[in-house]
C-alpha positions, 0 to 999 in steps of 0.5 A: 861825406855828409851827403852819403850819411843823409842818403843812408839815413833817409833810405833807412827811415823810409824802409822802417816806415814802410815796414811799420805801416805795412803790418798795420795795413794787413791787420784785419778783424775776422768780421771784416774778412767774412764781410769781404768774402760775402761781397766777393761771392756776390760779385763772382755770381754776377761775373759768372752769369754775365760771362756765360750770357755774353758767351752764349750771345756771341756764340749764337751770333757767330754761328748764325752769321757763319751758317748764313754766309755758307748757305749764301755761298752754296746758293750762289754756287751749288757746285761748291757745297762740298768745299764749303760744308766741311769748313763751315762745320769746323767753324761752328765746332770751334765757335761752340767750343769757345762757348763751352769754355766760357761755361766751364769758367763760369762753373769754376767761378761759381765753385769759388763760393 
């Protein structure tokens, strides 16, 4: 019986401690919020710039490799140019759509300022 009472008291004191401390943790000054917002906007700009830079680099690398491989295949077998051309164009369009998607994400991040 004593063991149950001790567990209940320990549980209630833990809950009350958590509730009491959490109110202090969420209390902030208006200046602290403004400073945090200013810091976040700088990081968002950096994230947007790095995101589009990596997407452009990866897209250009992928398109270059896809075109080089397709041209190499056509050079080795000119009769297969019709079969290679359509998948190559489709692959290039999909690679470009990923870069455009990264551009849209970067624009949305810049809109968070």
